C-alpha positions in Angstrom: -4.4 18.7 64.7 -2.3 18.2 61.5 -2.2 14.4 62.2 -6.0 14.4 62.5 -6.4 16.1 59.1 -4.0 13.7 57.4 -5.8 10.8 58.9 -9.2 12.1 57.8 -7.9 12.8 54.3 -6.4 9.3 53.8 -9.4 7.7 55.3 -11.7 9.6 53.1 -9.6 8.7 50.0 -9.7 5.0 50.9 -13.5 5.1 51.6 -14.2 6.8 48.3 -12.1 4.2 46.4 -13.9 1.4 48.1 -17.3 2.9 47.3 -16.4 3.4 43.7 -15.1 -0.2 43.5 -18.2 -1.6 45.1 -20.5 0.4 42.8 -18.5 -0.7 39.8 -18.6 -4.4 40.8 -22.4 -4.1 41.4 -23.0 -2.7 38.0 -20.7 -5.3 36.5 -22.5 -8.2 38.1 -25.9 -6.8 37.5 -25.4 -5.7 33.9 -22.3 -6.7 32.2 -22.2 -10.3 33.3 -25.9 -10.8 32.7 -25.6 -9.3 29.3 -22.6 -11.5 28.5 -24.4 -14.6 29.7 -27.4 -13.7 27.6 -25.1 -13.3 24.5 -23.4 -16.6 25.2 -26.8 -18.2 25.6 -28.0 -16.9 22.3 -24.8 -18.1 20.7 -25.3 -21.6 22.1 -28.9 -21.6 20.9 -27.9 -20.4 17.4 -25.3 -23.2 17.3 -27.9 -25.7 18.4 -30.5 -24.7 15.8 -27.7 -24.5 13.2 -26.7 -28.1 14.0 -30.4 -29.1 13.9 -30.7 -27.4 10.5 -27.5 -29.1 9.2 -28.7 -32.5 10.4 -32.1 -32.1 8.6 -30.3 -31.0 5.4 -28.0 -34.0 5.7 -31.0 -36.2 6.2 -32.6 -34.7 3.1 -29.6 -35.5 1.0 -29.4 -39.0 2.3 -33.1 -39.5 1.6 -32.7 -38.3 -2.0 -29.9 -40.7 -2.5 -31.9 -43.4 -0.9 -34.7 -43.2 -3.5 -32.6 -42.3 -6.6 -31.8 -46.0 -7.1 -35.3 -46.6 -8.6 -34.2 -45.0 -11.9 -31.1 -47.2 -12.3 -31.9 -50.5 -10.7 -32.7 -52.8 -13.7 -33.9 -55.7 -11.6 -36.4 -53.5 -9.7 -37.5 -51.8 -12.9 -38.1 -55.3 -14.4 -40.1 -56.4 -11.3 -42.2 -53.2 -11.5 -42.9 -53.8 -15.2 -44.0 -57.3 -14.4 -46.4 -56.2 -11.7 -47.8 -53.3 -13.8 -48.4 -55.6 -16.8 -49.7 -58.8 -15.1 -51.3 -57.8 -11.9 -55.1 -58.2 -11.9 -56.8 -58.2 -8.5 -59.7 -60.3 -9.9 -57.4 -62.8 -11.7 -54.4 -62.6 -9.5 -51.5 -64.9 -10.2 -50.2 -65.3 -6.6 -47.4 -67.7 -7.3 -45.7 -65.5 -9.9 -46.5 -62.0 -8.5 -46.1 -62.7 -4.7 -42.7 -64.1 -5.3 -41.7 -61.1 -7.3 -43.1 -58.8 -4.6 -41.1 -60.7 -2.0 -38.0 -60.0 -4.0 -39.0 -56.3 -4.2 -39.5 -56.2 -0.4 -36.0 -57.7 0.0 -34.5 -55.0 -2.2 -36.4 -52.3 -0.3 -35.1 -53.7 3.0 -31.6 -53.6 1.8 -32.0 -50.0 0.7 -33.7 -48.7 3.9 -31.1 -50.5 6.1 -28.2 -49.2 3.9 -29.4 -45.6 4.2 -30.2 -46.0 8.0 -33.8 -44.7 7.5 -37.1 -45.8 9.1 -39.4 -46.9 6.3 -39.7 -47.2 2.5 -42.7 -47.7 0.3 -43.2 -48.6 -3.4 -46.4 -47.7 -5.5 -47.4 -49.0 -8.9 -48.5 -47.1 -11.9 -52.1 -46.8 -10.5 -50.7 -45.2 -7.3 -51.5 -48.3 -5.3 -49.1 -49.4 -2.6 -47.2 -52.6 -3.7 -44.8 -53.1 -0.8 -43.2 -51.3 2.1 -40.7 -51.8 4.9 -40.9 -50.2 8.3 -38.7 -50.2 11.3 -40.1 -51.8 14.5 -37.9 -51.4 17.6 -34.5 -53.0 16.6 -35.5 -54.6 13.4 -37.6 -54.0 10.2 -41.0 -55.4 9.2 -41.4 -56.5 5.5 -44.8 -55.9 3.9 -46.4 -56.4 0.5 -50.0 -56.5 -0.8 -51.5 -59.5 -2.4 -55.0 -60.2 -3.7 -57.6 -62.9 -2.9 -60.8 -62.8 -4.9 -60.4 -59.1 -5.6 -59.6 -58.1 -2.0 -56.2 -56.6 -0.9 -54.4 -58.8 1.5 -51.4 -57.5 3.5 -48.6 -60.1 3.8 -46.2 -59.2 6.6 -43.2 -60.6 8.6 -40.4 -59.3 10.7 -36.9 -59.4 9.3 -36.0 -62.3 11.6 -39.0 -64.4 10.7 -39.0 -67.0 7.8 -42.6 -66.8 6.5 -45.1 -64.1 5.7 -48.4 -63.9 7.6 -51.6 -62.3 6.7 -52.3 -59.4 9.2 -54.6 -56.5 9.6 -53.3 -52.9 9.4 -54.2 -49.3 10.2 -53.9 -46.2 8.1 -51.2 -44.4 10.0 -50.2 -41.0 8.5 -46.6 -41.6 9.6 -46.0 -44.7 7.6 -47.2 -45.8 4.2 -50.0 -48.2 5.4 -52.4 -46.7 2.9 -53.3 -47.4 -0.7 -52.4 -43.9 -2.1 -49.2 -41.8 -1.7 -49.4 -38.4 0.0 -49.4 -36.6 -3.3 -50.3 -37.5 -6.9 -47.3 -38.9 -8.6 -47.6 -36.1 -11.2 -46.7 -33.5 -8.5 -43.1 -34.6 -8.0 -41.8 -36.4 -11.1 -38.2 -35.4 -10.3 -38.5 -36.0 -6.6 -39.3 -33.7 -3.6 -38.8 -33.6 0.1 -41.8 -33.2 2.4 -42.0 -32.7 6.2 -44.8 -34.3 8.4 -45.5 -34.1 12.1 -47.5 -36.6 14.1 -47.5 -38.1 17.5 -44.7 -35.7 18.6 -42.4 -36.9 15.8 -41.0 -35.1 12.8 -41.0 -37.2 9.6 -38.9 -36.3 6.6 -40.0 -38.0 3.4 -38.3 -38.2 0.0 -40.5 -38.9 -3.1 -39.3 -40.1 -6.5 -41.4 -41.2 -9.6 -40.2 -43.6 -12.3 -41.3 -42.7 -15.9 -41.6 -44.8 -19.0 -38.9 -44.3 -21.7 -41.0 -41.7 -23.6 -41.4 -39.7 -20.3 -45.2 -39.6 -20.6 -46.3 -42.3 -18.2 -45.5 -43.0 -14.6 -44.5 -46.6 -14.0 -44.0 -46.4 -10.3 -43.4 -44.2 -7.3 -41.2 -44.7 -4.2 -41.1 -42.9 -0.9 -38.5 -43.2 1.9 -38.9 -41.7 5.4 -36.7 -40.7 8.3 -38.3 -40.1 11.7 -36.8 -37.5 14.1 -38.3 -38.8 17.3 -38.3 -37.1 20.7 -35.5 -39.5 21.7 -33.4 -38.1 18.9 -34.0 -34.6 20.2 -33.1 -35.7 23.7 -29.8 -37.0 22.5 -29.2 -33.7 20.6 -30.2 -31.7 23.7 -27.7 -33.6 25.9 -25.0 -32.9 23.3 -25.8 -29.2 23.2 -26.3 -28.8 26.9 -29.9 -27.4 26.6 -33.4 -28.7 26.3 -35.0 -29.1 22.8 -38.7 -29.9 22.3 -41.2 -30.0 19.4 -44.8 -29.0 19.4 -47.4 -27.4 17.1 -47.9 -24.5 19.5 -45.4 -22.2 21.2 -45.6 -19.0 23.3 -42.8 -17.6 21.2 -44.6 -18.3 17.8 -44.7 -14.7 16.8 -41.0 -14.3 17.3 -39.9 -17.6 15.9 -37.5 -17.7 12.9 -37.7 -20.3 10.2 -35.3 -23.3 10.7 -34.6 -23.5 7.0 -33.0 -20.0 7.0 -29.9 -20.3 9.2 -28.5 -17.0 7.9 -31.2 -15.2 9.7 -30.3 -16.8 13.1 -28.4 -13.6 14.0 -31.8 -12.1 14.6 -32.8 -14.8 17.1 -34.6 -13.3 20.1 -34.0 -15.0 23.5 -36.6 -14.6 26.3 -36.1 -15.0 30.0 -38.9 -17.1 31.6 -38.7 -18.1 35.2 -35.3 -19.7 35.6 -34.7 -20.3 32.0 -33.8 -18.6 28.8 -36.0 -19.7 26.0 -36.5 -19.2 22.3 -38.0 -21.1 19.3 -37.7 -21.6 15.6 -40.4 -22.9 13.3 -40.7 -25.4 10.4 -43.6 -25.6 7.9 -44.8 -29.2 7.5 -47.7 -30.9 5.7 -49.5 -31.0 9.0 -49.1 -27.4 9.8 -46.4 -25.3 11.5 -44.0 -27.1 14.0 -42.0 -25.3 16.6 -38.6 -26.3 18.0 -38.3 -24.7 21.5 -34.9 -24.4 23.1 -34.5 -23.8 26.8 -31.5 -23.3 29.0 -31.7 -23.5 32.8 -30.1 -20.5 34.5 -31.1 -21.0 38.1 -27.8 -22.7 39.2 -25.7 -20.1 37.5 -27.7 -17.1 38.8 -27.6 -18.6 42.4 -23.9 -19.0 42.2 -23.5 -15.5 40.7 -25.5 -13.9 43.5 -23.8 -15.9 46.2 -20.3 -14.8 44.9 -21.4 -11.2 44.7 -22.6 -11.2 48.3 -19.4 -12.9 49.5 -17.2 -10.4 47.6 -19.2 -7.5 49.0 -18.9 -8.8 52.5 -15.1 -9.2 52.1 -14.8 -5.7 50.7 -16.8 -4.2 53.7 -14.5 -6.1 56.2 -11.4 -5.0 54.3 -12.6 -1.4 54.2 -13.2 -1.3 57.9 -9.8 -2.9 58.6 -7.9 -0.5 56.3 -9.6 2.5 57.7 -8.8 1.5 61.3 -5.2 0.6 60.4 -4.7 3.8 58.5 -6.1 5.8 61.4 -3.7 4.1 63.9 -0.7 4.5 61.6 -1.3 8.2 61.1 -1.8 8.7 64.8 1.6 7.3 65.6 3.4 10.5 64.9 3.7 10.1 61.1 3.8 13.7 60.2 7.0 14.7 62.2 9.2 11.9 60.8 8.0 12.6 57.3 8.9 16.3 57.7 12.4 15.2 59.0 12.8 12.9 55.9 11.8 15.8 53.6 14.5 18.0 55.2 17.1 15.3 54.3 15.9 15.3 50.7 16.0 19.1 50.5 19.6 19.0 51.6 20.5 16.7 48.7 18.6 19.0 46.3 20.9 21.9 47.5 24.0 19.6 46.8 24.6 19.3 50.5 25.7 15.7 51.0 26.7 16.0 54.7 25.1 13.3 56.9 21.8 14.3 58.6 20.4 13.1 61.9 18.4 9.9 61.1 14.8 9.4 62.2 14.4 7.0 65.1 10.9 5.5 64.7 11.8 1.8 64.6 10.0 1.2 61.4 10.3 1.7 57.6 10.7 5.5 58.0 13.9 5.0 60.0 15.2 2.7 57.2 14.2 5.4 54.6 16.0 8.1 56.6 19.2 5.9 56.8 19.0 5.1 53.1 18.7 8.8 52.3 21.9 9.4 54.1 23.5 6.6 52.2 22.1 8.0 48.9 23.7 11.3 49.7 27.1 9.6 50.0 26.5 7.6 46.8 25.5 10.7 44.8 28.6 12.5 46.1 30.8 9.6 45.0 29.1 9.3 41.6 29.6 13.0 41.0 33.3 12.6 41.7 33.5 9.6 39.3 31.6 11.5 36.6 33.9 14.4 36.8 36.9 12.1 36.7 35.6 10.3 33.6 34.3 13.4 31.8 37.6 13.8 29.9 37.3 10.2 28.6 33.7 10.8 27.5 34.7 14.0 25.7 37.5 12.1 24.0 35.0 9.5 22.7 32.7 12.3 21.6 35.4 13.9 19.5 36.2 10.9 17.1 34.3 9.4 14.2 33.2 5.8 15.1 33.6 4.5 11.6 37.1 5.8 10.6 38.6 6.7 14.0 39.4 10.1 12.6 38.6 13.3 14.5 35.0 14.4 13.9 33.6 17.8 13.1 33.6 18.9 16.8 37.2 18.1 17.4 38.3 19.5 14.1 36.5 22.8 14.7 38.2 23.0 18.1 41.7 22.3 16.6 41.0 24.8 13.8 40.0 27.5 16.3 43.3 26.9 18.2 45.4 26.8 15.0 43.8 30.1 13.7 44.6 31.8 17.0 48.2 30.5 16.8 48.6 31.5 13.2 47.3 35.0 14.0 49.8 35.4 16.9 52.8 34.0 14.8 51.8 35.6 11.5 51.8 32.2 9.7 49.3 30.7 7.2 47.2 27.6 7.2 45.1 25.9 4.6 41.9 23.9 4.6 41.3 21.2 2.1 37.7 20.0 1.7 37.6 16.5 0.1 34.4 14.8 -1.3 34.4 11.3 -2.9 32.9 11.5 -6.4 29.8 9.5 -7.1 29.8 8.0 -3.5 25.9 8.1 -3.4 25.8 5.8 -6.5 28.2 3.3 -4.8 26.0 3.3 -1.7 22.8 2.9 -3.7 24.1 0.2 -6.0 26.4 -1.9 -3.7 24.9 -1.1 -0.3 25.9 0.9 2.7 28.2 -1.8 4.0 30.4 -1.5 0.9 30.2 2.3 1.2 31.4 2.2 4.8 34.3 -0.1 3.9 35.3 2.4 1.1 35.2 5.3 3.6 37.5 3.3 6.0 39.9 2.5 3.1 40.0 6.2 2.0 40.6 7.3 5.6 43.6 4.9 5.9 45.1 6.0 2.5 44.7 9.7 3.4 46.4 9.2 6.8 49.4 7.7 5.0 49.6 10.6 2.5 49.6 13.5 5.0 52.1 14.7 7.5 51.9 13.8 11.2 51.4 17.5 12.1 48.4 17.8 9.7 44.8 17.3 11.0 42.5 15.0 9.0 38.8 14.6 10.0 35.6 13.1 8.7 32.9 15.7 9.0 30.0 13.6 7.6 28.9 11.3 4.8 31.7 11.1 2.2 33.2 14.4 3.2 36.7 14.7 4.7 38.6 17.9 5.7 42.3 18.4 6.1 44.1 21.3 8.0 47.6 22.0 6.9 49.5 24.5 9.2 52.6 26.6 8.6 52.4 26.7 4.8 54.8 28.9 2.9 53.2 28.9 -0.5 50.7 27.5 -2.9 53.2 25.0 -4.3 53.0 22.9 -1.1 49.3 22.8 -1.3 49.4 21.8 -5.0 51.8 19.0 -4.2 49.6 17.8 -1.4 46.5 17.9 -3.5 48.3 16.0 -6.3 49.5 13.4 -3.8 45.9 12.9 -2.6 44.6 12.6 -6.1 47.2 10.0 -7.0 45.9 7.8 -4.2 42.7 7.3 -6.2 44.6 6.2 -9.3 44.7 2.7 -7.7 41.7 0.6 -7.3 40.1 0.0 -3.9 39.7 -3.8 -3.2 36.9 -4.3 -0.7 36.2 -8.0 -0.2 34.6 -9.2 -3.5 34.3 -5.6 -4.8 36.9 -3.7 -6.7 36.1 0.0 -7.0 37.5 2.9 -9.1 36.7 6.2 -7.6 38.0 9.8 -7.6 37.9 12.8 -5.3 37.2 16.5 -5.7 39.2 18.9 -3.6 38.6 22.5 -2.6 41.3 24.7 -1.0 41.0 27.8 1.1 43.9 29.6 2.8 44.1 31.7 6.0 44.1 34.7 6.1 43.4 35.5 2.4 40.2 33.4 2.1 38.8 33.9 5.6 39.8 34.6 9.1 37.3 32.4 11.0 36.5 28.7 10.9 33.0 29.1 9.3 34.3 31.2 6.4 37.4 29.1 5.7 35.3 25.8 5.6 32.6 27.5 3.6 35.1 28.8 1.0 36.8 25.4 0.8 33.4 23.8 0.2 32.7 26.3 -2.6 36.0 25.5 -4.2 35.3 21.8 -3.9 32.0 22.2 -5.8 33.9 24.2 -8.4 36.2 21.1 -8.9 33.1 18.9 -9.3 31.7 21.3 -11.9 34.9 21.1 -13.8 34.6 17.3 -14.1 35.6 15.7 -10.8 39.1 14.3 -9.9 40.7 17.7 -9.4 41.4 20.5 -7.1 40.5 24.2 -7.0 41.7 27.1 -5.0 39.1 29.5 -3.6 39.1 33.0 -5.0 36.9 36.1 -4.7 35.9 35.6 -8.3 34.8 32.0 -7.5 32.9 33.3 -4.4 31.2 35.9 -6.5 30.3 33.3 -9.2 28.9 31.0 -6.5 26.9 33.7 -4.8 25.7 35.0 -8.2 24.8 31.5 -9.3 22.7 31.0 -6.1 21.1 34.4 -6.6 20.2 33.6 -10.2 18.9 30.1 -9.3 16.6 31.6 -6.6 15.4 34.3 -9.0 14.7 31.7 -11.6 12.7 29.5 -9.2 10.7 32.5 -8.0 10.0 33.6 -11.6 8.8 30.1 -12.6 6.7 29.8 -9.5 4.9 33.1 -10.0 5.0 32.9 -13.9 5.0 36.7 -14.4 8.5 37.4 -15.6 8.8 35.2 -18.7 7.4 36.0 -22.2 7.8 34.9 -25.7 9.0 36.8 -28.8 8.5 35.4 -32.3 10.9 35.7 -35.3 9.1 35.2 -38.6 10.3 32.5 -41.1 10.2 33.7 -44.7 9.8 31.5 -47.8 12.5 32.4 -50.3 10.4 31.5 -53.3 7.3 33.6 -52.3 8.8 36.1 -49.9 5.8 35.4 -47.5 5.8 34.7 -43.8 5.1 31.0 -43.5 6.1 30.3 -39.9 7.5 31.7 -36.7 10.0 30.6 -34.1 9.3 31.1 -30.4 12.1 32.8 -28.5 12.1 33.0 -24.7 12.8 36.2 -22.8 13.2 36.8 -19.1 12.3 40.2 -17.8 13.7 39.8 -14.3 12.9 42.5 -11.7 16.5 42.0 -10.4 18.6 41.5 -13.5 16.5 43.2 -16.2 15.6 41.9 -19.7 17.6 38.8 -20.5 18.0 36.5 -23.5 18.1 32.7 -23.2 21.9 32.6 -23.6 22.2 34.2 -20.2 20.1 31.8 -18.2 19.4 28.6 -20.2 22.5 26.8 -18.7 21.3 27.4 -15.2 17.8 26.1 -16.1 19.3 23.0 -17.5 21.7 22.4 -14.5 18.8 22.8 -12.0 16.2 20.9 -14.2 14.0 24.0 -14.1 14.0 23.8 -17.9 11.4 21.0 -17.6 8.5 23.0 -16.1 9.5 26.1 -18.0 9.8 24.2 -21.3 6.2 22.9 -20.9 5.0 26.5 -20.4 6.9 27.7 -23.5 5.4 24.9 -25.6 1.9 25.5 -24.3 2.2 29.3 -24.8 3.7 29.1 -28.3 1.1 26.7 -29.6 -1.7 28.6 -28.1 -0.5 31.9 -29.7 -0.1 30.2 -33.0 -3.6 28.8 -33.0 -5.0 32.2 -32.0 -3.2 33.7 -35.1 -4.7 31.1 -37.4 -8.2 31.7 -35.9 -7.7 35.4 -36.7 -6.9 34.6 -40.4 -3.0 34.5 -40.3 -2.4 31.3 -42.2 1.1 30.5 -41.2 2.1 26.9 -41.5 4.3 26.1 -38.5 5.6 27.2 -35.1 9.1 26.3 -34.1 10.0 25.7 -30.5 13.5 25.0 -29.1 13.8 22.1 -26.7 16.7 21.2 -24.4 18.7 18.0 -24.2 17.6 17.9 -20.5 14.0 17.7 -21.6 14.8 14.7 -23.8 16.9 12.9 -21.1 14.9 13.6 -18.0 11.3 14.3 -19.0 8.6 12.4 -20.9 8.4 15.1 -23.5 6.2 13.1 -25.7 3.4 13.1 -23.1 3.9 16.8 -22.6 3.6 17.6 -26.3 0.5 15.3 -26.5 -1.1 17.2 -23.6 -0.4 20.5 -25.4 -1.9 19.2 -28.6 -5.1 18.2 -26.7 -5.3 21.6 -25.0 -4.7 23.8 -28.0 -6.2 21.5 -30.7 -3.2 22.2 -32.9 -2.3 19.9 -35.8 0.9 18.0 -34.7 2.5 18.7 -38.1 2.3 22.4 -37.3 4.7 21.9 -34.4 8.5 21.9 -35.2 10.8 21.1 -32.3 14.4 22.2 -32.6 17.3 20.3 -31.0 20.9 21.4 -31.0 23.4 19.6 -33.2 25.6 18.9 -30.1 23.0 16.4 -29.2 24.6 13.9 -31.6 27.5 13.4 -29.2 25.1 12.7 -26.3 22.0 10.9 -27.5 21.0 7.6 -25.9 18.8 4.8 -27.2 15.8 5.8 -25.1 16.1 9.4 -26.3 16.2 8.2 -29.9 13.0 6.3 -29.1 11.4 9.5 -27.8 12.2 11.3 -31.0 10.7 8.6 -33.1 7.6 8.7 -30.8 7.3 12.4 -31.5 7.6 11.8 -35.3 5.0 9.1 -35.0 2.7 11.7 -33.5 3.3 13.9 -36.6 5.5 16.4 -34.9 8.4 17.7 -37.1 12.0 17.8 -35.8 14.8 20.3 -36.8 18.5 20.3 -36.1 19.4 23.9 -35.0 22.9 25.5 -35.6 23.7 22.8 -38.1 27.4 22.7 -39.1 28.9 23.7 -35.8 28.7 20.2 -34.1 29.6 16.6 -34.7 27.2 15.7 -37.5 27.9 12.7 -39.8 26.1 10.9 -42.5 25.3 8.0 -40.1 23.9 10.5 -37.6 21.5 12.0 -40.1 20.4 8.6 -41.2 19.6 7.5 -37.6 17.8 10.6 -36.4 14.2 11.1 -37.6 14.7 14.8 -38.4 12.8 16.8 -41.1 14.8 20.0 -41.3 18.4 21.4 -41.0 19.0 25.0 -39.9 22.3 26.5 -41.1 24.1 28.3 -38.3 24.3 32.1 -38.6 28.2 32.0 -38.4 28.2 30.5 -41.9 25.6 32.9 -43.3 27.7 35.8 -42.1 30.5 34.9 -44.5 28.6 34.5 -47.7 29.1 35.3 -50.4 32.6 36.7 -49.6 34.2 33.8 -47.7 35.0 30.8 -49.9 35.0 28.6 -46.8 31.5 29.7 -45.7 30.2 29.3 -49.2 31.6 25.8 -49.4 30.0 24.8 -46.1 26.6 26.3 -46.9 26.6 24.6 -50.3 27.6 21.3 -48.7 24.8 21.6 -46.0 22.2 22.3 -48.6 23.4 19.4 -50.8 23.3 17.1 -47.8 19.8 18.2 -46.9 18.5 17.6 -50.4 20.3 14.1 -50.4 18.3 13.1 -47.3 15.1 14.9 -48.5 15.3 17.4 -45.7 14.0 21.0 -45.6 16.6 23.7 -45.1 16.4 27.0 -43.2 19.2 29.7 -43.2 19.5 31.6 -39.9 20.8 35.2 -39.4 20.2 36.6 -42.9 20.9 40.3 -42.7 21.7 41.5 -46.3 20.1 41.3 -49.7 23.3 39.7 -51.1 23.0 36.9 -48.6 19.3 36.4 -49.5 20.0 36.4 -53.3 22.8 33.9 -52.9 20.7 31.5 -50.8 17.9 31.8 -53.4 20.3 30.7 -56.0 21.2 27.6 -53.9 17.4 26.8 -53.7 17.3 27.2 -49.9 13.7 26.8 -48.6 13.3 29.5 -46.0 15.3 32.2 -44.1 15.3 34.0 -40.8 17.1 37.1 -39.9 17.2 40.9 -39.3 16.9 41.5 -43.1 13.2 40.9 -42.6 12.6 41.3 -38.9 14.0 41.0 -35.4 12.1 38.9 -32.8 8.9 40.7 -31.9 5.8 40.4 -29.8 2.5 39.0 -31.2 1.0 42.3 -32.1 4.0 43.5 -34.1 4.1 40.1 -35.8 0.4 40.5 -36.9 1.2 44.0 -38.4 4.2 42.5 -40.3 2.1 39.7 -41.6 -0.5 42.3 -42.8 2.3 44.2 -44.6 4.2 41.3 -46.2 1.5 38.7 -46.8 -1.3 41.0 -48.1 -2.3 40.4 -51.7 -1.4 43.0 -54.3 
């Protein structure tokens, strides 16, 4: 019963597949192929009409060139002038004029033959035909008009004949056998192309008139024609593989596109008529509309298509019947039982039971499959044994760094775990040294990773030579190495080892064509004082290494609880600063007034940043500015301070507080790493503040650090009108050359010197020197930290410009500053 169900299922599946395939092929033959053939037919017809269009356009150009000679041929012009001047049909000088006309006809023959056209005609100033040449079969007939007793006589001969004969002629619209041109000469003075249709032929004519020198009179007119006959269309039809015909009537007239607009051929409509695909284009001629009908016979193709389809369908039916019968017989031959037995063998392998099973004996592929499954079980068992045997080798390879052949992090951690356990049992100490190559990223970026890899290999070799054989050195990633030293007795051994490692970097590393000088920073942690597990020891050694980098590279540092506390506190402060800047709610500005010594009035204010942290409380800038600069957070916060200070200043002025200037401290980091000029320009636009009302203060220590691009930035700020002040002047590295080079406008005397006047002779001397220096360079001067009346009186005697300090006011918020201005600046 099961065999019957399996047979039915497989038979049904095959039958459905065949039906779907037959249906798809039927749709494909009936729809897709027919559509594709129609598209290809349209493409062929478009190509054919495009070629016909191109040939007519080429013929037009050739015809234009064929008649243009009349304007430049001096001999022909002379002959025309002779005829126009001396021809009198009642007193006709036959000897003179007929010979001249024969010469004209000869010239016309040369022109029409040279241009490969069918006829050419020349008219005189009275629009009467003088001469013409027309093609007859394989040669040309030469014709000119003479006069006898006032009657026009046609003189004519074939090209091969010697003498002219008088013959009769008919007025054929295709050729110029008439006394007048098709149009008045005045209608196409510069030449035109006309199309004509007669006797089933398309005629393309080019017309050109010759004017007198003054351009007012027509001296002659010439026409040249090219006939596209039915034989020409037959040749084109053979070349294109389709039938082209012309007529003045077409069943497709309402759908026909214009031949002279090939860009519109994409809209060509193709119609199926009987056993052909047909379409038409039209051309406007002087005799009415002419249609070019294209036809493509499809009967042979369609017959072949239908025949192939029936053959394929017949084959599919036969194949379907054969497959169904074969499948039925195959299933009936006890397929299910052998399959179940084979599945039992597979299930044994899934249970990792590789003992041989009884094979299937069916005498066909199933028997081979059963035998192969038994062989597969033996092969899997053998491979598992080999994998287990080679597992140690694979683990060995996975424990070493491919670049330096040093132990990698995995092996190092394993050895460290074992060493810690041993040290705990024996009561001994061990140390971890964390090594990081200084400025390795810069080497990689500038010289390439290949040079960086060679440097790592060279460093690994040198380090291996410097350590004891019992020590463990590993590369744990990038430019980071780690060293484990066991059984240490004191810090002196570690210091000696660290110094020995540092001395390795005193020598240059020669790497092919590159010679590099580099250093290393080392951090040291000791078990058990600095940690009792692998993670803590390595983490603390890493902290100590970064402490060495902060101290200037090329050194070593021991981990300590104080260092850990500093690192953790530093991380906590950085996260708090980032959060405060991101949310923008914990920072605010206080303002310290700047007092004019001469008037005692408030003339400006300095913006001072405060951080009211929800974790650390109210903090002054000295407590967090360094961190802001180290993390570059000073850049977004500096922009906020500048925007806020200028906005508050402009609001004060709008309320009637006529202070002259707001001072803002800027960091060296802003000058080095930020386009501060663009930032200030943006603030000026936002607040509409006058640039001269902004004074940016830079520290004097900047003089030891400034670079040319920063100096350019300062000059750019000055060009904008912003004023610049040197803060804490007298405590740094100032020189006369420095003051000459920097575009500053003010010096601010540091509070430490103001504190000593007038009692300290040294402070007095320094203050006097600074004020004298400022006046020498025409700089304004501000004294910071004025707290007593004696200090104020003394500074007034030295003609200091303005002061700041607790004598007048501490830094305050905006409302208190307004009240102080009302008190100090109010008129008496």
